[in-house]
Structures are given as C-alpha cells and as structure tokens.
C-alpha positions as CSV (number, residue, x, y, z in Angstrom):
1,M,-0.1,0.0,0.0
2,P,1.5,3.4,-1.0
3,R,2.3,5.9,1.7
4,E,0.4,9.2,1.7
5,K,2.6,12.3,1.6
6,S,2.2,14.6,4.5
7,P,3.4,18.1,4.6
8,E,5.9,17.3,7.4
9,S,7.5,14.4,5.6
10,E,8.1,16.3,2.3
11,K,11.7,17.3,1.7
12,K,12.6,20.5,0.1
13,R,14.3,20.2,-3.2
14,A,17.2,22.3,-4.3
15,P,16.4,24.4,-7.2
16,R,17.5,22.9,-10.6
17,R,20.6,24.2,-12.1
18,R,20.1,25.9,-15.3
19,A,22.1,25.0,-18.4
20,A,24.8,27.4,-19.4
21,A,23.7,29.9,-22.1
22,P,25.0,28.7,-25.5
23,V,27.9,30.5,-26.8
24,V,27.1,32.5,-30.0
25,P,29.9,32.9,-32.4
26,A,30.8,36.6,-33.2
27,T,29.6,37.8,-36.4
28,E,32.3,40.3,-36.7
29,P,35.9,39.2,-37.3
30,V,38.3,39.9,-34.6
31,V,40.8,42.6,-35.4
32,V,44.3,42.1,-34.2
33,A,46.5,45.2,-33.8
34,E,49.6,45.3,-36.0
35,A,52.9,44.6,-34.5
36,P,55.0,47.8,-34.2
37,K,57.2,48.3,-37.1
38,F,61.0,47.9,-36.8
39,V,62.8,51.1,-35.8
40,D,66.5,51.4,-36.5
41,P,68.5,51.5,-33.2
42,Q,70.5,54.5,-34.5
43,H,67.3,56.4,-35.3
44,R,65.8,55.6,-31.9
45,T,69.0,56.8,-30.2
46,A,68.9,60.1,-32.2
47,L,65.3,60.6,-31.1
48,I,66.1,60.1,-27.5
49,A,69.1,62.3,-27.7
50,R,67.0,65.1,-29.2
51,A,64.3,64.6,-26.6
52,A,66.9,64.5,-23.8
53,Y,68.5,67.8,-25.1
54,Y,65.1,69.6,-25.1
55,R,64.4,68.4,-21.6
56,A,67.8,69.8,-20.5
57,L,67.1,73.0,-22.4
58,N,63.8,73.5,-20.7
59,R,65.5,73.0,-17.3
60,G,68.1,75.7,-18.2
61,L,70.9,73.2,-19.0
62,E,71.7,72.8,-15.4
63,P,74.4,70.0,-15.0
64,G,73.9,66.9,-13.0
65,Y,70.6,65.7,-14.5
66,E,71.9,64.1,-17.7
67,V,71.0,60.5,-16.8
68,A,67.5,61.5,-15.5
69,D,66.9,63.5,-18.8
70,W,68.1,60.6,-20.9
71,L,65.9,58.0,-19.0
72,A,62.8,60.2,-19.2
73,A,63.4,60.9,-22.9
74,E,64.0,57.2,-23.5
75,A,60.6,56.3,-21.8
76,E,58.9,59.1,-23.8
77,V,60.3,58.0,-27.2
78,D,59.6,54.3,-26.6
79,A,56.0,55.2,-25.7
80,E,55.6,57.3,-28.9
81,L,57.2,54.5,-31.0
82,L,54.8,52.0,-29.5
83,R,51.8,54.3,-30.3
84,G,53.2,55.0,-33.7
85,T,53.3,58.8,-33.3
86,A,57.0,59.5,-33.2
87,A,58.3,62.1,-35.5
88,S,60.6,60.7,-38.2
C-alpha cells in the first residue's frame, strides 16, 4: 500500500541548475592590432638624444641631470614609438 505524503514528511528540493547559455559565435571578425614596425636603433638613439636635449634646455641646461633627462626621454620616445606617433 503506497504511503500518503504529509506536509511534514516532504523534503524541500534544491532548485534545478540551469544549463549554461549557448556561446554564440561573433559575427564580426576579430581585429588584431599590427605589430609595431621595426625602428633602426641609431634612429631611436637620435630621437632619444634630441628629446633629452630639449628636456635639459627647458631645465636651463643645469648640469647633474643628464641621466635623468636621458631616461625620461627614452621612456617618452619608446611610448611614442609603440603608439606609432614618433616624429621621423
């Protein structure tokens, strides 16, 4: 004889897990950025030297900051080269 269900004997069920939404392929092709073009090391050094000179000139050509000017100019030129905005 089957047992009757009583409200006290019913167990609560966990909610069902929903299936993951299907992955829809993109309709637009993925655009990959171009790799930076090669820059001649001598040209890069010339750009850095010019930028370092202008930094020193703006500072009044005070001695003792040559390395700091060079490193700051190097970072600036490298950032411009990566963005593709460096002057030729």
